[in-house]
Steps between C-alpha positions, in 0.01 A plus 500: 500500500178444692258316270226750583704776338582319174193644319623846596827481306365694199396790721839492678670542164263779400548686827876481473518611143193723452329526168408757237268451206266679266160640591189284491265549209266710714626858440593732785282807560789729412823478302746251654864550583772253403541186712766495773757237586423368848756460779581178677281430800519225763221339696485239775340161432204604715447818295542310174236250604268784606544683170450179300170437676405868460568497127280191461197658667238625251452875465158616620293685236515878498157652549383732227620557144775686320801363691834503321833350603780710646716192568547224242612232752821434307715813509541849640370656180326818612688500834843575643664423833483799734851614589464504877826553689521147640234342284447128466464303178213462255421189299213386276416131478195271470271798453623669819677830560720432804654775714787358701550665840702823501668698779236614546335581165449303181261593219414564139366800307259490213661658194180552299299820522227472765166680525466733797124466555206275404687173511521184703804278554484148648733206558582211732770551764666261747745527787779246440731583795537776759254678728442844354311635200497265203305744285568870474306613194582858403262652245396837352195693621444796265804726556631313803595149609424269791593151625277219623700311763400139563651316800723774645620591849569147617290317245135604523445873446303602189437859394582793276833671527475792528162656569503857629862446609432181695651173383320163471535438874345828616202619295133405466572229241723312747386148587647165595466176298673173586683379188621146434837440338460300178140609434380705204306819573315686223583873523288763320524878486244720320567870440218724377443875487410552866556160657768241580397139579706194579437134584709222651362150443150644435512702822459870434781676680482851350186695408618860495358822357818671378363852459676726748741229612877497454636179345875446483777240515686460827837677510795269423594228254139402432483823296703312236192284435321797337306529280402132504684223679497195725730469800563288809678594824741250661283230345492269198180516295341357189248653257303372207218597262560877519219666308359844419171632368322829446200583722262796507352499849563383859395151602312598820390789713764644731510441874763773570 
């Protein structure tokens, strides 16, 4: 074995076997489900090295107070693998939730009850392999649901899917961001009574007054991510530090 990869052996073992353990002492915001057994997952030496380096990087502080963990970093407690038709594999190791590339979908659903308004969710996300969206966050908005797509349509499209019937590539929230494989991006979504806000790496990408607008999930398998889930399309992804808090007001004035 290449000497450079010797320090990575522990992660190789973890990736091949998966892991499941009890919750951290910090309690979840809602009642937890039972842990799941995790399937076998394979990774190339390059991906293993990338994930090892990613796991070693410190987690940036979360602005504000009241954050609570949705992911314990050790198991799928509070989550389940989404049963997409040709889904990939899911593994938890070294504090990371890893979605291994599906054909095309792979993802997880939160199994705890979620609020539908006046909340904020945030986490770090990374593209590990592939060139399409590495983060499809589906979340409730009052009596509906919507997805924030990060890195879609060839790797760079960001936007809500759907807004007034238009998906993330064809509505006023659509924009392009160049994403680097192997880099963490902090994702935040804030849902309040009349507003939906979202940020990618401190860049505000959604600032939408929701009154009078139709929010929905795009037709197809992504509907299985409701009411709350993370997914990737033809891409391997990693997530960490998934957190939730209650909020009472928007962060900023709307531009839409």
